[in-house]
N, C-alpha and C positions, 0 to 999 in steps of 0.2 A: 504494500500500500504506500510505503514511503517513496518508492520509485515513481509511482503515478503522480503523487503530490509534487515531487521535485520536477518532474517533466512538465506538468502544467504550469508551475511557477516560472520555470526558465522560459517556457514558450511565451507566457505573458510578458516577461521582461523583454524578450526579443521584439514582441509586437509594440511595446511602449517605447522602446529605444530606436526602432527602425520604422519610420512612417511609410516608407516605400513598401515594406513587407506587409504592413497593415492594409495599404491600398490594394495590393495584389490579392490578399485574403478576402477583402470585401468584394472585389470584382469576381473572384472565383465563386463565392457564395451566391452572388446575384445571378451569375451564369447558370449555376446548378439549380437554383430555385425557379428561375424563369419568371413567369407571370402568375405564379400560384398566389391566391388570396385565401387566407384562413377564414372559414365560415363556421361559427359555433353550431353544434348539433341542436341546441335548444332554440335557435333562431332568435327572433326579436321578442319573445314572450317574457313576462316578468318571472322571477324565481318563485318557486312554490311557497317558500317561507321567507319572511322578512325579519331578520334578527335585529335590525337596527331601530325598529320602532318600539 
């Protein structure tokens, strides 16, 4: 588990210190996702329970 944590940390450091790398990653994500738009399964209806009132 420590190897995964170190890997993610060093990747984040690389992205923060190298703006060109971050731009490439954003472009790759945009290319792979394409024109997909998330649509929730519940649609536009209100939640069954309102815990805030």
